[in-house]
C-alpha positions in Angstrom: 21.6 -33.7 -21.6 23.9 -35.3 -18.9 22.6 -37.1 -16.2 23.5 -36.4 -12.5 26.1 -39.4 -12.4 27.8 -37.8 -15.5 28.1 -34.5 -14.3 29.0 -36.0 -11.1 32.2 -38.1 -12.8 33.0 -34.3 -14.8 33.2 -32.0 -12.1 35.1 -34.6 -9.8 37.8 -35.5 -13.0 38.0 -32.4 -14.5 37.8 -29.8 -12.1 38.4 -30.9 -8.9 40.9 -33.9 -9.2 39.3 -36.0 -6.7 39.6 -39.6 -8.1 40.3 -41.3 -4.8 37.5 -43.9 -4.7 38.1 -45.4 -1.4 38.2 -41.5 0.3 37.6 -39.0 -1.7 37.3 -35.2 -0.6 33.4 -35.1 -1.9 31.6 -37.6 -1.7 28.7 -38.3 -4.8 26.4 -37.2 -1.9 28.5 -33.4 -1.6 28.6 -32.6 -5.6 25.0 -33.6 -6.4 23.5 -31.2 -3.9 25.9 -29.0 -5.1 24.8 -29.6 -8.3 21.1 -29.3 -7.0 21.9 -25.5 -5.0 23.5 -24.5 -8.4 20.3 -25.7 -10.9 18.0 -23.8 -8.1 20.1 -20.8 -7.9 19.7 -20.0 -11.4 16.1 -21.3 -11.8 15.4 -18.0 -9.5 17.8 -15.8 -10.6 17.0 -16.3 -14.1 13.4 -16.9 -14.7 14.1 -19.8 -17.1 11.4 -23.2 -16.0 7.5 -21.9 -17.3 5.0 -24.4 -16.7 1.7 -24.4 -17.5 0.6 -28.3 -17.1 1.6 -29.4 -14.0 -1.1 -30.3 -12.5 0.2 -29.9 -8.9 1.2 -26.3 -9.7 -1.1 -25.4 -12.5 -4.5 -26.2 -11.9 -6.2 -24.9 -9.0 -9.5 -26.0 -7.4 -12.0 -23.6 -6.5 -14.5 -25.5 -4.2 -16.7 -24.0 -1.2 -14.5 -23.3 2.5 -17.2 -25.8 5.0 -15.9 -23.1 7.7 -17.7 -19.8 5.6 -19.8 -21.1 3.1 -18.4 -19.5 0.3 -15.8 -19.8 -2.2 -12.5 -18.9 -1.4 -11.2 -14.9 -2.8 -7.9 -16.2 -1.8 -6.1 -19.7 -2.7 -3.0 -20.9 -1.9 0.4 -21.1 -4.5 2.8 -24.2 -4.7 6.1 -23.3 -2.7 7.6 -23.9 -6.2 5.9 -20.9 -8.4 8.2 -18.0 -8.6 5.9 -15.7 -10.6 2.8 -16.0 -12.2 2.5 -15.5 -15.8 -1.1 -15.6 -16.3 -4.6 -16.8 -14.8 -7.5 -18.4 -17.0 -10.9 -18.7 -14.2 -13.2 -20.9 -15.6 -16.3 -19.1 -17.1 -20.1 -19.9 -16.9 -21.6 -19.4 -19.5 -25.3 -20.6 -19.8 -26.8 -18.2 -22.9 -27.2 -21.5 -24.8 -31.0 -22.5 -23.4 -30.6 -24.7 -20.7 -26.8 -25.7 -21.6 -23.9 -24.6 -19.7 -20.5 -24.3 -21.0 -17.9 -24.4 -18.9 -14.4 -22.9 -20.6 -11.7 -20.1 -19.4 -11.7 -16.4 -20.0 -8.0 -14.5 -19.2 -8.0 -12.1 -15.7 -5.4 -9.2 -15.7 -3.2 -8.6 -13.1 -3.1 -6.0 -10.8 -2.1 -5.1 -7.3 -3.4 -5.0 -3.5 -1.6 -1.0 -4.0 -3.6 -0.4 -7.1 -6.8 -2.2 -5.6 -6.6 0.2 -2.4 -6.6 3.4 -4.3 -9.9 3.7 -4.7 -9.4 7.5 -6.2 -8.7 5.4 -9.8 -11.8 5.6 -11.1 -10.8 3.2 -14.4 -11.2 0.7 -11.7 -14.5 1.1 -10.8 -14.0 -0.4 -7.4 -16.0 1.0 -4.0 -14.3 0.9 -0.3 -14.3 -2.8 1.0 -12.9 -4.8 -1.8 -12.4 -7.9 0.2 -15.1 -9.7 0.6 -17.3 -8.6 -2.3 -19.0 -11.1 -4.2 -19.0 -10.7 -7.7 -17.6 -11.6 -11.7 -14.0 -12.2 -11.1 -11.6 -10.1 -13.7 -8.4 -9.8 -11.7 -5.7 -10.9 -9.3 -3.1 -10.5 -7.4 -0.3 -12.3 -5.9 2.3 -12.3 -2.5 4.9 -14.6 -2.5 5.8 -13.9 0.8 3.0 -16.0 1.6 2.4 -17.8 -1.8 -1.5 -16.9 -2.6 -2.8 -15.7 -5.4 -5.7 -13.7 -4.5 -9.5 -12.2 -6.5 -10.8 -8.6 -6.3 -13.9 -10.5 -5.8 -15.4 -13.8 -4.1 -16.2 -16.1 -7.3 -19.9 -16.5 -8.1 -18.9 -20.0 -9.0 -16.3 -22.4 -8.1 -14.2 -25.0 -11.3 -10.5 -25.3 -12.1 -8.3 -22.1 -12.5 -5.4 -22.7 -14.3 -2.4 -20.7 -14.4 1.2 -20.1 -16.3 4.0 -19.6 -13.8 7.8 -19.1 -13.5 9.0 -22.1 -11.3 11.9 -23.5 -9.5 12.9 -27.0 -10.5 10.5 -30.1 -9.8 12.6 -32.5 -8.2 16.2 -32.2 -6.3 19.1 -33.3 -7.6 20.5 -36.1 -5.3 23.2 -38.8 -5.1 20.7 -41.1 -5.0 18.9 -40.8 -8.0 22.3 -40.3 -10.6 20.4 -41.3 -13.9 18.0 -37.9 -13.1 18.4 -35.0 -15.5 18.4 -31.8 -14.7 15.6 -29.4 -15.8 17.7 -26.8 -17.0 19.0 -28.6 -20.0 21.0 -25.7 -21.9 23.8 -24.6 -19.3 25.7 -27.8 -18.2 29.1 -25.5 -17.8 26.4 -22.9 -15.5 25.6 -25.9 -13.5 28.8 -26.9 -13.0 30.7 -23.7 -12.3 27.5 -23.5 -9.7 28.4 -26.3 -8.1 32.2 -25.7 -7.5 31.5 -22.6 -6.1 29.3 -24.4 -2.9 31.6 -27.6 -3.2 34.5 -25.1 -2.2 32.6 -22.7 -0.1 33.0 -22.7 3.8 30.7 -24.9 5.4 29.4 -26.3 2.7 30.6 -29.4 3.9 30.6 -30.3 7.8 34.4 -30.9 7.4 35.1 -28.5 5.3 38.9 -27.8 6.7 40.3 -29.8 3.3 37.6 -28.5 0.8 36.9 -25.2 1.7 39.6 -23.1 -0.3 38.6 -18.7 -0.8 40.8 -18.4 -3.8 38.7 -21.6 -5.4 35.9 -20.3 -4.2 36.1 -16.6 -5.4 37.1 -17.9 -8.8 33.9 -20.4 -9.4 31.6 -17.4 -8.1 33.0 -14.9 -10.4 32.6 -17.2 -13.4 29.0 -18.1 -12.0 27.9 -14.4 -12.1 29.3 -14.5 -15.5 26.9 -17.3 -16.4 24.0 -16.1 -15.1 25.0 -12.3 -16.7 24.5 -14.2 -19.8 22.1 -16.4 -19.4 19.9 -13.0 -18.5 21.2 -11.7 -21.9 20.6 -14.6 -23.4 16.6 -15.1 -22.0 16.5 -10.9 -22.8 16.8 -11.5 -26.6 14.6 -14.6 -26.5 12.1 -12.6 -24.7 12.5 -9.0 -25.2 9.1 -7.8 -24.1 9.6 -10.2 -20.9 6.7 -12.2 -21.8 7.8 -16.0 -21.0 4.6 -18.2 -20.6 1.4 -17.3 -22.6 -1.8 -19.5 -22.6 -2.1 -22.0 -25.5 -3.5 -20.1 -28.4 -2.3 -16.8 -27.6 -3.1 -13.9 -30.0 -0.4 -11.0 -29.5 -1.9 -8.8 -32.1 -5.8 -8.7 -30.5 -4.9 -10.3 -27.3 -7.2 -12.7 -26.7 -6.9 -16.4 -27.1 -9.0 -19.3 -27.6 -9.1 -23.1 -26.5 -9.8 -24.3 -29.6 -13.4 -25.5 -29.2 -15.0 -21.3 -30.3 -13.8 -20.2 -27.0 -12.9 -16.6 -26.9 -11.3 -14.8 -23.7 -9.6 -11.6 -23.1 
């Protein structure tokens, strides 16, 4: 996989023909920023980056709110999260004599609309589910406010693990030229997207010499074709749109195990 420095040199020499080192039309900083925008757009539109292990994104601490004296029913998501694929909730099991084992069980995805539709008898909810204390079984997400909400106020705390699709963790910058993009399989798509941004009006403060609507349109069209191809590749790899599973997931029975004899549905 190429580094930011290598991609910048390839773009400058093979596509922009901007090899004047003393006074280039596009600085390394500008090209790196264009690469960063390209990677972010690919990640957002193609949902490529899955994660269930990054501590600051995938492990959410459930602690009592001092203001209410209760555990929260809604917890914030990291701003990098695009979609939540699964939620593993800490399960408190004291069936063994005076022994307490914490392990996780999987929650079912729902929506606010379903939770508020009280005519659905299969949900078994009465009016006023917000603020109701009980065993957590379902979750819903709100990406306008980047939050995860449970069907009950939890009875116990612990660490919630989530599997997500997310944006890249680190921005690509000229200050860190040895960094590599997180999207590693689509170098040409990254370059084509960067060229779209590099030729666009307003991307550079002084763009009178770099803005070229014809080349911008050309690379925009090429980038759109790249996006469609990546989406087709992803559809072939994940025909049922399941891109992230908890470790130990059993596709046939729809339960998972944690390697210690615990199972969750």
